[in-house]
All heavy atoms as TSV, in Angstrom:
chain	resi	resn	atom	element	x	y	z
A	1	MET	N	N	0.869	-1.174	0.003
A	1	MET	CA	C	-0.065	0.008	0.049
A	1	MET	C	C	0.806	1.212	0.003
A	1	MET	O	O	1.996	1.195	0.401
A	1	MET	CB	C	-0.964	-0.027	1.223
A	1	MET	CG	C	-1.795	-1.245	1.290
A	1	MET	SD	S	-3.462	-0.704	1.891
A	1	MET	CE	C	-4.239	-2.100	1.568
A	2	GLN	N	N	0.262	2.397	-0.456
A	2	GLN	CA	C	1.058	3.520	-0.495
A	2	GLN	C	C	0.771	4.407	0.584
A	2	GLN	O	O	-0.249	4.328	1.227
A	2	GLN	CB	C	0.625	4.227	-1.822
A	2	GLN	CG	C	0.764	3.421	-3.140
A	2	GLN	CD	C	0.231	4.231	-4.261
A	2	GLN	OE1	O	-0.314	5.313	-4.174
A	2	GLN	NE2	N	0.361	3.627	-5.449
A	3	THR	N	N	1.738	5.362	0.846
A	3	THR	CA	C	1.503	6.404	1.796
A	3	THR	C	C	1.382	7.737	1.118
A	3	THR	O	O	2.078	7.931	0.067
A	3	THR	CB	C	2.637	6.494	2.965
A	3	THR	OG1	O	3.896	6.678	2.350
A	3	THR	CG2	C	2.612	5.222	3.754
A	4	HIS	N	N	0.704	8.626	1.663
A	4	HIS	CA	C	0.553	9.969	1.021
A	4	HIS	C	C	0.709	11.067	1.932
A	4	HIS	O	O	-0.206	11.478	2.786
A	4	HIS	CB	C	-0.916	10.059	0.498
A	4	HIS	CG	C	-1.067	9.921	-0.999
A	4	HIS	ND1	N	-0.558	8.909	-1.671
A	4	HIS	CD2	C	-1.786	10.707	-2.003
A	4	HIS	CE1	C	-0.808	9.058	-3.026
A	4	HIS	NE2	N	-1.541	10.164	-3.134
A	5	GLY	N	N	1.932	11.677	1.986
A	5	GLY	CA	C	2.247	12.891	2.842
A	5	GLY	C	C	1.779	12.588	4.337
A	5	GLY	O	O	2.268	11.751	5.000
A	6	LYS	N	N	0.852	13.458	4.701
A	6	LYS	CA	C	0.419	13.432	6.201
A	6	LYS	C	C	-0.491	12.297	6.449
A	6	LYS	O	O	-0.842	12.034	7.583
A	6	LYS	CB	C	-0.136	14.713	6.629
A	6	LYS	CG	C	-1.463	15.133	5.947
A	6	LYS	CD	C	-1.987	16.345	6.579
A	6	LYS	CE	C	-3.362	16.631	5.910
A	6	LYS	NZ	N	-4.019	17.815	6.534
A	7	TYR	N	N	-0.947	11.590	5.322
A	7	TYR	CA	C	-1.895	10.473	5.514
A	7	TYR	C	C	-1.105	9.172	5.667
A	7	TYR	O	O	-0.068	9.059	5.329
A	7	TYR	CB	C	-2.917	10.545	4.378
A	7	TYR	CG	C	-3.562	11.683	4.178
A	7	TYR	CD1	C	-3.304	12.589	3.060
A	7	TYR	CD2	C	-4.672	12.047	5.003
A	7	TYR	CE1	C	-4.021	13.776	2.893
A	7	TYR	CE2	C	-5.317	13.379	4.742
A	7	TYR	CZ	C	-4.935	14.090	3.750
A	7	TYR	OH	O	-5.648	15.306	3.598
A	8	GLY	N	N	-1.790	8.153	6.099
A	8	GLY	CA	C	-1.253	6.847	6.356
A	8	GLY	C	C	-1.340	6.069	5.100
A	8	GLY	O	O	-1.411	6.570	3.921
A	9	LYS	N	N	-1.565	4.698	5.341
A	9	LYS	CA	C	-1.648	3.767	4.175
A	9	LYS	C	C	-3.012	4.118	3.359
A	9	LYS	O	O	-3.896	4.298	3.862
A	9	LYS	CB	C	-1.684	2.367	4.669
A	9	LYS	CG	C	-0.568	1.833	5.182
A	9	LYS	CD	C	-0.697	0.369	5.701
A	9	LYS	CE	C	0.460	-0.168	6.570
A	9	LYS	NZ	N	0.109	-1.491	6.887
A	10	MET	N	N	-2.885	4.090	1.975
A	10	MET	CA	C	-3.935	4.250	1.173
A	10	MET	C	C	-4.772	3.017	1.071
A	10	MET	O	O	-4.202	1.948	1.100
A	10	MET	CB	C	-3.568	4.651	-0.227
A	10	MET	CG	C	-4.660	4.979	-1.090
A	10	MET	SD	S	-3.946	5.743	-2.557
A	10	MET	CE	C	-5.312	6.502	-3.277
A	11	LEU	N	N	-6.133	3.133	1.307
A	11	LEU	CA	C	-7.024	1.929	1.370
A	11	LEU	C	C	-7.664	1.793	0.043
A	11	LEU	O	O	-7.680	2.780	-0.740
A	11	LEU	CB	C	-8.000	2.078	2.491
A	11	LEU	CG	C	-7.420	2.251	3.874
A	11	LEU	CD1	C	-8.506	2.509	4.884
A	11	LEU	CD2	C	-6.560	1.140	4.249
A	12	THR	N	N	-8.194	0.536	-0.322
A	12	THR	CA	C	-8.677	0.339	-1.637
A	12	THR	C	C	-10.243	0.705	-1.572
A	12	THR	O	O	-10.982	0.365	-0.756
A	12	THR	CB	C	-8.649	-1.238	-1.792
A	12	THR	OG1	O	-7.370	-1.680	-1.664
A	12	THR	CG2	C	-9.214	-1.558	-3.202
A	13	VAL	N	N	-10.601	1.510	-2.615
A	13	VAL	CA	C	-11.938	1.850	-2.914
A	13	VAL	C	C	-12.314	1.460	-4.292
A	13	VAL	O	O	-11.678	1.869	-5.252
A	13	VAL	CB	C	-12.074	3.384	-2.824
A	13	VAL	CG1	C	-13.634	3.751	-3.157
A	13	VAL	CG2	C	-11.741	3.924	-1.327
A	14	ARG	N	N	-13.295	0.624	-4.420
A	14	ARG	CA	C	-13.726	0.121	-5.773
A	14	ARG	C	C	-15.085	0.342	-6.026
A	14	ARG	O	O	-15.995	0.117	-5.150
A	14	ARG	CB	C	-13.488	-1.446	-5.796
A	14	ARG	CG	C	-12.098	-1.847	-6.153
A	14	ARG	CD	C	-12.041	-3.389	-6.355
A	14	ARG	NE	N	-10.908	-3.822	-5.518
A	14	ARG	CZ	C	-11.099	-4.937	-4.738
A	14	ARG	NH1	N	-12.063	-5.531	-4.756
A	14	ARG	NH2	N	-10.017	-5.264	-3.968
A	15	ASN	N	N	-15.484	1.029	-7.126
A	15	ASN	CA	C	-16.831	1.322	-7.471
A	15	ASN	C	C	-17.544	2.104	-6.326
A	15	ASN	O	O	-18.708	1.894	-6.159
A	15	ASN	CB	C	-17.647	0.139	-7.725
A	15	ASN	CG	C	-17.096	-0.640	-8.949
A	15	ASN	OD1	O	-16.480	-0.022	-9.870
A	15	ASN	ND2	N	-17.247	-1.990	-9.041
A	16	GLY	N	N	-16.816	2.915	-5.656
A	16	GLY	CA	C	-17.362	3.855	-4.597
A	16	GLY	C	C	-17.527	3.128	-3.257
A	16	GLY	O	O	-18.044	3.701	-2.323
A	17	TRP	N	N	-17.020	1.850	-3.048
A	17	TRP	CA	C	-17.170	1.145	-1.793
A	17	TRP	C	C	-15.811	0.960	-1.233
A	17	TRP	O	O	-14.887	0.460	-2.028
A	17	TRP	CB	C	-17.899	-0.098	-2.043
A	17	TRP	CG	C	-19.308	0.102	-2.298
A	17	TRP	CD1	C	-19.897	0.133	-3.493
A	17	TRP	CD2	C	-20.421	0.180	-1.301
A	17	TRP	NE1	N	-21.308	0.296	-3.388
A	17	TRP	CE2	C	-21.585	0.383	-2.019
A	17	TRP	CE3	C	-20.363	0.238	0.090
A	17	TRP	CZ2	C	-22.783	0.546	-1.340
A	17	TRP	CZ3	C	-21.582	0.311	0.662
A	17	TRP	CH2	C	-22.786	0.514	-0.117
A	18	LEU	N	N	-15.424	1.065	0.018
A	18	LEU	CA	C	-14.323	0.753	0.695
A	18	LEU	C	C	-14.185	-0.753	1.044
A	18	LEU	O	O	-15.195	-1.354	1.466
A	18	LEU	CB	C	-14.288	1.513	2.075
A	18	LEU	CG	C	-13.051	1.250	2.920
A	18	LEU	CD1	C	-11.813	1.769	2.256
A	18	LEU	CD2	C	-13.230	2.045	4.234
A	19	SER	N	N	-13.057	-1.238	0.650
A	19	SER	CA	C	-12.872	-2.747	1.036
A	19	SER	C	C	-12.192	-2.884	2.393
A	19	SER	O	O	-11.305	-1.956	2.646
A	19	SER	CB	C	-12.048	-3.401	-0.079
A	19	SER	OG	O	-12.688	-3.428	-1.335
A	20	CYS	N	N	-12.414	-3.928	3.101
A	20	CYS	CA	C	-11.702	-4.127	4.427
A	20	CYS	C	C	-10.209	-4.415	4.225
A	20	CYS	O	O	-9.886	-5.312	3.526
A	20	CYS	CB	C	-12.383	-5.302	5.130
A	20	CYS	SG	S	-11.611	-5.745	6.712
A	21	PRO	N	N	-9.305	-3.703	4.869
A	21	PRO	CA	C	-7.986	-3.913	4.816
A	21	PRO	C	C	-7.461	-5.135	5.386
A	21	PRO	O	O	-6.286	-5.540	5.221
A	21	PRO	CB	C	-7.318	-2.654	5.334
A	21	PRO	CG	C	-8.264	-2.186	6.333
A	21	PRO	CD	C	-9.681	-2.548	5.712
A	22	PHE	N	N	-8.296	-5.691	6.304
A	22	PHE	CA	C	-7.916	-6.918	7.013
A	22	PHE	C	C	-8.206	-8.244	6.288
A	22	PHE	O	O	-7.391	-9.102	6.074
A	22	PHE	CB	C	-8.480	-6.935	8.474
A	22	PHE	CG	C	-8.027	-5.748	9.249
A	22	PHE	CD1	C	-8.990	-4.732	9.604
A	22	PHE	CD2	C	-6.748	-5.608	9.755
A	22	PHE	CE1	C	-8.734	-3.709	10.362
A	22	PHE	CE2	C	-6.414	-4.530	10.455
A	22	PHE	CZ	C	-7.345	-3.599	10.843
A	23	CYS	N	N	-9.550	-8.335	6.010
A	23	CYS	CA	C	-9.902	-9.637	5.317
A	23	CYS	C	C	-10.086	-9.490	3.816
A	23	CYS	O	O	-10.016	-10.594	3.181
A	23	CYS	CB	C	-11.239	-10.112	6.046
A	23	CYS	SG	S	-12.712	-9.075	5.629
A	24	ARG	N	N	-10.237	-8.397	3.336
A	24	ARG	CA	C	-10.412	-8.101	1.924
A	24	ARG	C	C	-11.638	-8.827	1.338
A	24	ARG	O	O	-11.701	-8.801	0.070
A	24	ARG	CB	C	-9.124	-8.500	1.154
A	24	ARG	CG	C	-7.979	-7.705	1.683
A	24	ARG	CD	C	-7.037	-7.322	0.559
A	24	ARG	NE	N	-5.830	-6.795	1.027
A	24	ARG	CZ	C	-5.621	-5.471	1.202
A	24	ARG	NH1	N	-6.496	-4.700	0.898
A	24	ARG	NH2	N	-4.424	-5.053	1.644
A	25	LYS	N	N	-12.463	-9.428	2.053
A	25	LYS	CA	C	-13.669	-10.134	1.607
A	25	LYS	C	C	-14.812	-9.234	1.460
A	25	LYS	O	O	-15.684	-9.498	0.565
A	25	LYS	CB	C	-14.010	-11.249	2.464
A	25	LYS	CG	C	-12.948	-12.387	2.484
A	25	LYS	CD	C	-13.306	-13.550	3.282
A	25	LYS	CE	C	-12.242	-14.590	3.322
A	25	LYS	NZ	N	-12.580	-15.737	4.104
A	26	ASN	N	N	-14.951	-8.237	2.270
A	26	ASN	CA	C	-16.022	-7.367	2.186
A	26	ASN	C	C	-15.903	-6.241	1.277
A	26	ASN	O	O	-15.208	-5.266	1.661
A	26	ASN	CB	C	-16.466	-6.867	3.706
A	26	ASN	CG	C	-17.789	-6.198	3.690
A	26	ASN	OD1	O	-18.476	-6.000	2.694
A	26	ASN	ND2	N	-18.002	-5.703	4.868
A	27	GLY	N	N	-16.428	-6.343	0.120
A	27	GLY	CA	C	-16.179	-5.256	-0.929
A	27	GLY	C	C	-17.069	-4.026	-0.646
A	27	GLY	O	O	-17.100	-3.032	-1.310
A	28	ARG	N	N	-17.973	-4.277	0.385
A	28	ARG	CA	C	-18.956	-3.121	0.671
A	28	ARG	C	C	-18.962	-2.748	2.049
A	28	ARG	O	O	-19.936	-2.876	2.814
A	28	ARG	CB	C	-20.338	-3.620	0.207
A	28	ARG	CG	C	-20.515	-3.791	-1.287
A	28	ARG	CD	C	-21.946	-4.375	-1.624
A	28	ARG	NE	N	-22.838	-3.441	-1.102
A	28	ARG	CZ	C	-23.945	-2.987	-1.902
A	28	ARG	NH1	N	-24.103	-3.560	-3.049
A	28	ARG	NH2	N	-24.875	-2.117	-1.442
A	29	MET	N	N	-17.753	-2.458	2.581
A	29	MET	CA	C	-17.580	-2.030	3.952
A	29	MET	C	C	-18.203	-0.613	4.257
A	29	MET	O	O	-18.853	-0.538	5.300
A	29	MET	CB	C	-16.122	-2.069	4.319
A	29	MET	CG	C	-15.751	-1.710	5.730
A	29	MET	SD	S	-14.052	-2.022	5.937
A	29	MET	CE	C	-13.803	-1.515	7.651
A	30	MET	N	N	-17.990	0.373	3.291
A	30	MET	CA	C	-18.460	1.641	3.515
A	30	MET	C	C	-18.559	2.398	2.284
A	30	MET	O	O	-17.725	2.219	1.358
A	30	MET	CB	C	-17.585	2.450	4.519
A	30	MET	CG	C	-17.956	3.877	4.842
A	30	MET	SD	S	-16.647	4.470	5.933
A	30	MET	CE	C	-17.229	6.072	6.196
A	31	LYS	N	N	-19.653	3.085	1.967
A	31	LYS	CA	C	-19.862	3.826	0.697
A	31	LYS	C	C	-18.989	5.140	0.843
A	31	LYS	O	O	-19.051	5.890	1.863
A	31	LYS	CB	C	-21.309	4.210	0.499
A	31	LYS	CG	C	-21.597	4.991	-0.773
A	31	LYS	CD	C	-21.561	4.072	-1.958
A	31	LYS	CE	C	-22.149	4.812	-3.175
A	31	LYS	NZ	N	-21.841	4.204	-4.301
A	32	VAL	N	N	-18.137	5.505	-0.198
A	32	VAL	CA	C	-17.417	6.665	-0.232
A	32	VAL	C	C	-17.697	7.499	-1.424
A	32	VAL	O	O	-17.453	6.987	-2.609
A	32	VAL	CB	C	-15.919	6.265	-0.164
A	32	VAL	CG1	C	-14.973	7.555	-0.177
A	32	VAL	CG2	C	-15.554	5.539	1.059
A	33	ARG	N	N	-18.141	8.689	-1.351
A	33	ARG	CA	C	-18.441	9.518	-2.541
A	33	ARG	C	C	-17.165	10.166	-2.935
A	33	ARG	O	O	-16.316	10.451	-2.238
A	33	ARG	CB	C	-19.448	10.611	-2.207
A	33	ARG	CG	C	-20.759	10.041	-1.735
A	33	ARG	CD	C	-21.779	11.117	-1.322
A	33	ARG	NE	N	-21.663	12.323	-2.106
A	33	ARG	CZ	C	-22.588	12.745	-2.991
A	33	ARG	NH1	N	-23.676	12.114	-3.062
A	33	ARG	NH2	N	-22.444	13.896	-3.665
A	34	PRO	N	N	-17.092	10.561	-4.188
A	34	PRO	CA	C	-15.820	11.160	-4.862
A	34	PRO	C	C	-15.512	12.573	-4.221
A	34	PRO	O	O	-14.343	12.881	-4.256
A	34	PRO	CB	C	-16.159	11.366	-6.349
A	34	PRO	CG	C	-17.233	10.564	-6.585
A	34	PRO	CD	C	-18.038	10.273	-5.256
A	35	ASP	N	N	-16.517	13.239	-3.726
A	35	ASP	CA	C	-16.252	14.562	-3.115
A	35	ASP	C	C	-16.215	14.538	-1.479
A	35	ASP	O	O	-16.260	15.558	-0.862
A	35	ASP	CB	C	-17.399	15.595	-3.512
A	35	ASP	CG	C	-18.755	15.077	-3.218
A	35	ASP	OD1	O	-18.964	13.893	-2.741
A	35	ASP	OD2	O	-19.691	15.912	-3.234
A	36	ALA	N	N	-16.151	13.243	-0.971
A	36	ALA	CA	C	-16.139	13.205	0.493
A	36	ALA	C	C	-14.868	13.647	1.269
A	36	ALA	O	O	-13.810	13.501	0.610
A	36	ALA	CB	C	-16.362	11.719	0.817
A	37	GLU	N	N	-15.014	14.190	2.340
A	37	GLU	CA	C	-13.899	14.572	3.200
A	37	GLU	C	C	-14.260	14.183	4.583
A	37	GLU	O	O	-15.388	14.231	5.005
A	37	GLU	CB	C	-13.801	16.107	3.201
A	37	GLU	CG	C	-13.538	16.682	1.810
A	37	GLU	CD	C	-12.002	16.616	1.517
A	37	GLU	OE1	O	-11.164	16.593	2.386
A	37	GLU	OE2	O	-11.664	16.623	0.352
A	38	GLY	N	N	-13.261	13.876	5.450
A	38	GLY	CA	C	-13.562	13.542	6.829
A	38	GLY	C	C	-12.215	12.988	7.569
A	38	GLY	O	O	-11.366	12.470	6.812
A	39	GLU	N	N	-12.241	13.249	8.849
A	39	GLU	CA	C	-11.007	12.679	9.530
A	39	GLU	C	C	-11.467	11.749	10.683
A	39	GLU	O	O	-12.391	12.148	11.380
A	39	GLU	CB	C	-10.262	13.916	10.115
A	39	GLU	CG	C	-9.522	14.788	9.154
A	39	GLU	CD	C	-8.735	15.897	9.864
A	39	GLU	OE1	O	-8.579	15.794	11.140
A	39	GLU	OE2	O	-8.321	16.771	9.001
A	40	ARG	N	N	-10.799	10.725	10.934
A	40	ARG	CA	C	-11.090	9.821	12.007
A	40	ARG	C	C	-12.392	9.294	11.947
A	40	ARG	O	O	-13.147	9.279	12.992
A	40	ARG	CB	C	-10.569	10.401	13.416
A	40	ARG	CG	C	-9.219	10.703	13.311
A	40	ARG	CD	C	-8.534	11.208	14.655
A	40	ARG	NE	N	-8.887	10.339	15.730
A	40	ARG	CZ	C	-8.215	9.268	15.951
A	40	ARG	NH1	N	-7.177	8.838	15.298
A	40	ARG	NH2	N	-8.470	8.456	17.062
A	41	VAL	N	N	-12.913	8.852	10.822
A	41	VAL	CA	C	-14.138	8.261	10.573
A	41	VAL	C	C	-14.050	6.653	10.958
A	41	VAL	O	O	-13.073	6.081	10.445
A	41	VAL	CB	C	-14.573	8.492	9.171
A	41	VAL	CG1	C	-16.080	7.810	8.888
A	41	VAL	CG2	C	-14.684	9.903	8.893
A	42	THR	N	N	-15.078	6.162	11.658
A	42	THR	CA	C	-14.963	4.781	11.957
A	42	THR	C	C	-15.692	3.911	10.874
A	42	THR	O	O	-16.811	4.213	10.502
A	42	THR	CB	C	-15.676	4.520	13.370
A	42	THR	OG1	O	-15.043	5.275	14.269
A	42	THR	CG2	C	-15.561	3.121	13.762
A	43	ALA	N	N	-15.043	2.852	10.466
A	43	ALA	CA	C	-15.583	1.932	9.481
A	43	ALA	C	C	-15.604	0.535	10.105
A	43	ALA	O	O	-14.500	0.241	10.753
A	43	ALA	CB	C	-14.814	2.019	8.257
A	44	TYR	N	N	-16.600	-0.214	9.971
A	44	TYR	CA	C	-16.749	-1.511	10.635
A	44	TYR	C	C	-16.899	-2.609	9.600
A	44	TYR	O	O	-17.810	-2.470	8.673
A	44	TYR	CB	C	-17.893	-1.478	11.693
A	44	TYR	CG	C	-18.161	-2.853	12.346
A	44	TYR	CD1	C	-17.356	-3.201	13.306
A	44	TYR	CD2	C	-19.261	-3.569	11.908
A	44	TYR	CE1	C	-17.595	-4.433	13.854
A	44	TYR	CE2	C	-19.464	-4.745	12.514
A	44	TYR	CZ	C	-18.672	-5.142	13.569
A	44	TYR	OH	O	-18.855	-6.382	14.094
A	45	CYS	N	N	-16.165	-3.669	9.652
A	45	CYS	CA	C	-16.332	-4.886	8.766
A	45	CYS	C	C	-17.179	-5.820	9.430
A	45	CYS	O	O	-16.942	-6.392	10.609
A	45	CYS	CB	C	-14.961	-5.334	8.462
A	45	CYS	SG	S	-15.084	-6.801	7.316
A	46	ARG	N	N	-18.237	-6.234	8.815
A	46	ARG	CA	C	-19.242	-7.224	9.312
A	46	ARG	C	C	-18.687	-8.666	9.158
A	46	ARG	O	O	-19.220	-9.540	9.835
A	46	ARG	CB	C	-20.583	-7.097	8.593
A	46	ARG	CG	C	-21.263	-5.804	8.942
A	46	ARG	CD	C	-22.568	-5.631	8.094
A	46	ARG	NE	N	-22.152	-5.617	6.667
A	46	ARG	CZ	C	-22.803	-5.015	5.785
A	46	ARG	NH1	N	-23.934	-4.504	5.929
A	46	ARG	NH2	N	-22.449	-4.944	4.462
A	47	VAL	N	N	-17.793	-8.855	8.280
A	47	VAL	CA	C	-17.248	-10.189	8.069
A	47	VAL	C	C	-16.209	-10.568	9.194
A	47	VAL	O	O	-16.317	-11.486	9.746
A	47	VAL	CB	C	-16.607	-10.230	6.678
A	47	VAL	CG1	C	-16.005	-11.632	6.468
A	47	VAL	CG2	C	-17.607	-10.038	5.596
A	48	CYS	N	N	-15.178	-9.705	9.327
A	48	CYS	CA	C	-14.063	-9.996	10.245
A	48	CYS	C	C	-14.292	-9.379	11.652
A	48	CYS	O	O	-13.389	-9.558	12.504
A	48	CYS	CB	C	-12.720	-9.705	9.732
A	48	CYS	SG	S	-12.440	-7.901	9.440
A	49	LYS	N	N	-15.293	-8.533	11.663
A	49	LYS	CA	C	-15.723	-7.843	12.938
A	49	LYS	C	C	-14.632	-6.816	13.496
A	49	LYS	O	O	-14.442	-6.758	14.754
A	49	LYS	CB	C	-16.031	-8.841	14.110
A	49	LYS	CG	C	-16.970	-9.959	13.747
A	49	LYS	CD	C	-18.286	-9.459	13.573
A	49	LYS	CE	C	-19.304	-10.607	13.400
A	49	LYS	NZ	N	-20.178	-10.492	12.291
A	50	LYS	N	N	-13.891	-6.237	12.672
A	50	LYS	CA	C	-12.915	-5.247	13.084
A	50	LYS	C	C	-13.413	-3.881	12.674
A	50	LYS	O	O	-14.062	-3.615	11.704
A	50	LYS	CB	C	-11.557	-5.519	12.434
A	50	LYS	CG	C	-10.937	-6.926	12.890
A	50	LYS	CD	C	-9.559	-6.976	12.532
A	50	LYS	CE	C	-9.083	-8.348	13.110
A	50	LYS	NZ	N	-7.624	-8.456	12.890
A	51	GLU	N	N	-12.802	-2.964	13.560
A	51	GLU	CA	C	-13.135	-1.497	13.160
A	51	GLU	C	C	-11.791	-0.804	12.802
A	51	GLU	O	O	-10.709	-1.253	13.213
A	51	GLU	CB	C	-13.526	-0.747	14.449
A	51	GLU	CG	C	-14.948	-0.968	14.762
A	51	GLU	CD	C	-15.395	-0.104	16.024
A	51	GLU	OE1	O	-14.555	0.675	16.495
A	51	GLU	OE2	O	-16.629	-0.158	16.346
A	52	ILE	N	N	-11.833	0.138	11.974
A	52	ILE	CA	C	-10.602	0.902	11.538
A	52	ILE	C	C	-11.046	2.395	11.408
A	52	ILE	O	O	-12.135	2.680	11.102
A	52	ILE	CB	C	-10.162	0.410	10.140
A	52	ILE	CG1	C	-8.817	1.052	9.872
A	52	ILE	CG2	C	-11.093	0.453	9.046
A	52	ILE	CD1	C	-8.151	0.480	8.637
A	53	LEU	N	N	-10.095	3.265	11.950
A	53	LEU	CA	C	-10.350	4.627	11.805
A	53	LEU	C	C	-9.634	5.148	10.483
A	53	LEU	O	O	-8.553	4.781	10.105
A	53	LEU	CB	C	-9.655	5.446	12.895
A	53	LEU	CG	C	-10.328	5.247	14.297
A	53	LEU	CD1	C	-9.423	5.942	15.391
A	53	LEU	CD2	C	-11.681	5.843	14.251
A	54	ILE	N	N	-10.439	5.776	9.647
A	54	ILE	CA	C	-10.002	6.346	8.369
A	54	ILE	C	C	-10.022	7.786	8.176
A	54	ILE	O	O	-10.865	8.441	8.874
A	54	ILE	CB	C	-10.720	5.564	7.143
A	54	ILE	CG1	C	-12.264	5.907	7.290
A	54	ILE	CG2	C	-10.458	4.095	7.232
A	54	ILE	CD1	C	-12.946	5.389	6.096
A	55	ASP	N	N	-9.168	8.367	7.374
A	55	ASP	CA	C	-9.228	9.678	6.915
A	55	ASP	C	C	-9.765	9.690	5.364
A	55	ASP	O	O	-9.145	8.878	4.644
A	55	ASP	CB	C	-7.947	10.361	7.043
A	55	ASP	CG	C	-7.490	10.472	8.473
A	55	ASP	OD1	O	-8.293	10.712	9.320
A	55	ASP	OD2	O	-6.255	10.518	8.708
A	56	ILE	N	N	-10.598	10.525	5.092
A	56	ILE	CA	C	-11.074	10.638	3.607
A	56	ILE	C	C	-10.729	11.983	3.133
A	56	ILE	O	O	-11.140	13.026	3.736
A	56	ILE	CB	C	-12.602	10.287	3.609
A	56	ILE	CG1	C	-12.902	9.030	4.249
A	56	ILE	CG2	C	-13.082	10.313	2.085
A	56	ILE	CD1	C	-14.475	8.725	4.455
A	57	HIS	N	N	-9.974	12.052	2.064
A	57	HIS	CA	C	-9.646	13.195	1.397
A	57	HIS	C	C	-9.902	13.097	-0.115
A	57	HIS	O	O	-9.284	12.342	-0.843
A	57	HIS	CB	C	-8.154	13.466	1.638
A	57	HIS	CG	C	-7.627	14.735	1.048
A	57	HIS	ND1	N	-7.977	15.894	1.392
A	57	HIS	CD2	C	-6.808	14.938	-0.119
A	57	HIS	CE1	C	-7.369	16.855	0.665
A	57	HIS	NE2	N	-6.711	16.240	-0.207
A	58	LYS	N	N	-10.883	13.938	-0.559
A	58	LYS	CA	C	-11.275	13.873	-1.976
A	58	LYS	C	C	-11.703	12.515	-2.505
A	58	LYS	O	O	-11.280	12.103	-3.617
A	58	LYS	CB	C	-10.269	14.550	-2.792
A	58	LYS	CG	C	-9.928	16.021	-2.508
A	58	LYS	CD	C	-9.046	16.673	-3.473
A	58	LYS	CE	C	-8.796	18.060	-3.259
A	58	LYS	NZ	N	-7.688	18.695	-3.967
A	59	GLY	N	N	-12.409	11.739	-1.694
A	59	GLY	CA	C	-12.926	10.521	-2.047
A	59	GLY	C	C	-11.897	9.284	-1.967
A	59	GLY	O	O	-12.158	8.186	-2.115
A	60	ALA	N	N	-10.616	9.644	-1.591
A	60	ALA	CA	C	-9.592	8.637	-1.376
A	60	ALA	C	C	-9.589	8.343	0.139
A	60	ALA	O	O	-9.521	9.284	0.930
A	60	ALA	CB	C	-8.255	9.062	-1.795
A	61	CYS	N	N	-9.378	7.008	0.539
A	61	CYS	CA	C	-9.268	6.684	1.941
A	61	CYS	C	C	-7.980	6.233	2.432
A	61	CYS	O	O	-7.238	5.615	1.720
A	61	CYS	CB	C	-10.348	5.566	2.197
A	61	CYS	SG	S	-11.975	5.820	1.940
A	62	PHE	N	N	-7.546	6.784	3.634
A	62	PHE	CA	C	-6.336	6.445	4.165
A	62	PHE	C	C	-6.550	5.954	5.578
A	62	PHE	O	O	-7.350	6.474	6.287
A	62	PHE	CB	C	-5.386	7.754	4.210
A	62	PHE	CG	C	-5.284	8.366	2.800
A	62	PHE	CD1	C	-6.128	9.399	2.386
A	62	PHE	CD2	C	-4.179	7.921	1.986
A	62	PHE	CE1	C	-5.971	9.902	1.146
A	62	PHE	CE2	C	-4.041	8.465	0.768
A	62	PHE	CZ	C	-4.785	9.529	0.229
A	63	GLU	N	N	-5.630	5.087	6.001
A	63	GLU	CA	C	-5.598	4.683	7.449
A	63	GLU	C	C	-5.218	5.840	8.362
A	63	GLU	O	O	-4.228	6.547	8.081
A	63	GLU	CB	C	-4.603	3.507	7.670
A	63	GLU	CG	C	-4.929	2.746	8.977
A	63	GLU	CD	C	-4.200	1.570	9.009
A	63	GLU	OE1	O	-3.681	0.997	8.020
A	63	GLU	OE2	O	-4.022	0.909	10.110
A	64	SER	N	N	-6.048	6.173	9.411
A	64	SER	CA	C	-5.732	7.249	10.238
A	64	SER	C	C	-4.498	7.181	11.064
A	64	SER	O	O	-4.282	6.027	11.572
A	64	SER	CB	C	-6.926	7.505	11.202
A	64	SER	OG	O	-6.775	8.615	11.881
A	65	GLN	N	N	-3.689	8.251	11.180
A	65	GLN	CA	C	-2.381	8.146	11.804
A	65	GLN	C	C	-2.339	8.723	13.205
A	65	GLN	O	O	-1.794	8.140	14.146
A	65	GLN	CB	C	-1.292	9.001	11.021
A	65	GLN	CG	C	-0.993	8.383	9.668
A	65	GLN	CD	C	-0.051	7.116	9.862
A	65	GLN	OE1	O	0.788	7.156	10.741
A	65	GLN	NE2	N	-0.497	6.112	9.065
A	66	GLY	N	N	-3.025	9.880	13.441
A	66	GLY	CA	C	-2.956	10.591	14.671
A	66	GLY	C	C	-4.108	10.330	15.617
A	66	GLY	O	O	-5.009	9.559	15.399
A	67	GLN	N	N	-3.948	10.966	16.767
A	67	GLN	CA	C	-5.097	10.855	17.761
A	67	GLN	C	C	-5.858	12.198	17.740
A	67	GLN	O	O	-5.667	13.182	17.414
A	67	GLN	CB	C	-4.566	10.770	19.063
A	67	GLN	CG	C	-3.747	9.412	19.321
A	67	GLN	CD	C	-3.079	9.290	20.658
A	67	GLN	OE1	O	-3.233	10.219	21.503
A	67	GLN	NE2	N	-2.666	8.090	20.981
């Protein structure tokens, strides 16, 4: 995975849906619009039961780094 400046690892978004970075089975973890912005948003995977904090910048999702 790639890192982008102040953001952490870039997460996979396919057809507007975030995929789980742990199990990669749930292709529909969270809907992400192309114009979305947000910091420390909680996403939950129903398959592997894990939560991840993400930062969203211009529709791209990154693993949250800070507190």
